[in-house]
C-alpha positions in Angstrom: 8.0 -29.1 134.7 10.0 -30.0 137.8 12.2 -32.8 139.1 9.5 -34.4 140.8 7.5 -34.8 137.3 10.4 -37.3 136.7 11.0 -41.1 137.3 14.3 -42.4 138.4 15.1 -43.7 135.0 14.5 -40.6 133.3 16.5 -38.7 135.6 19.1 -40.9 135.1 18.7 -41.0 131.6 19.3 -37.1 131.3 22.1 -37.3 133.2 23.9 -39.8 131.2 23.2 -37.8 128.0 24.9 -34.6 129.2 28.3 -34.0 127.4 31.3 -32.9 129.0 30.4 -29.2 128.5 28.2 -29.3 131.4 30.7 -31.1 133.5 28.6 -33.6 135.3 30.0 -37.0 136.0 28.2 -40.1 137.4 30.2 -41.9 139.5 28.1 -44.5 140.6 24.6 -45.9 141.8 23.4 -47.2 145.0 20.0 -48.9 146.1 18.9 -49.1 149.4 15.6 -50.0 150.7 14.0 -46.6 151.1 15.8 -44.9 148.0 17.6 -45.1 144.9 21.0 -43.1 144.9 23.2 -41.6 142.0 26.6 -40.7 143.1 27.9 -37.6 140.8 30.2 -34.9 140.4 29.8 -31.3 138.9 32.8 -29.0 137.9 34.4 -31.7 140.2 32.4 -31.0 143.5 30.3 -34.1 144.6 26.6 -34.0 144.7 23.7 -37.0 145.2 20.9 -37.3 143.4 18.5 -39.4 145.9 15.4 -40.6 144.6 13.3 -41.4 148.0 10.5 -44.2 147.1 8.0 -42.0 149.3 9.2 -38.6 148.8 10.3 -38.1 145.1 13.9 -36.8 144.0 16.3 -34.4 145.7 19.6 -33.1 144.8 21.9 -33.3 147.7 25.1 -31.3 148.6 28.1 -33.0 149.4 31.0 -31.2 150.1 31.9 -27.5 149.0 29.1 -27.4 146.2 26.5 -24.5 146.5 22.9 -24.2 146.5 23.0 -21.9 143.3 25.1 -25.1 141.6 22.3 -27.5 142.8 19.6 -25.6 141.2 21.8 -25.3 138.0 22.2 -29.3 138.1 18.2 -29.5 138.4 17.7 -27.3 135.5 20.0 -29.3 133.4 18.2 -32.6 134.1 15.0 -31.1 133.1 16.3 -29.5 129.9 18.1 -32.6 128.9 14.7 -34.6 129.7 12.5 -32.3 127.8 15.2 -32.4 124.8 15.5 -36.0 124.9 11.7 -36.3 124.5 11.1 -34.0 121.9 13.8 -35.5 119.8 12.2 -39.0 119.8 11.3 -40.7 116.2 7.5 -40.9 116.1 
């Protein structure tokens, strides 16, 4: 599974469920005609998750955040989504 397999709502839900130990904070959401945006911080550094309606999701650096951190963020989103789906009551 990768980030492109998730919907905007699934990504938002996964980000929202992360606890303080992952150091991810959602600051706000914005909606523009071509994309939905989630403005966040990881370990104090800003990043955006852009869900382009044509091309899908992308984690984008804002400021000093590095590629390794962006990859960690993507991995955490996928893990939290997977964990959330495995714990649903059936």
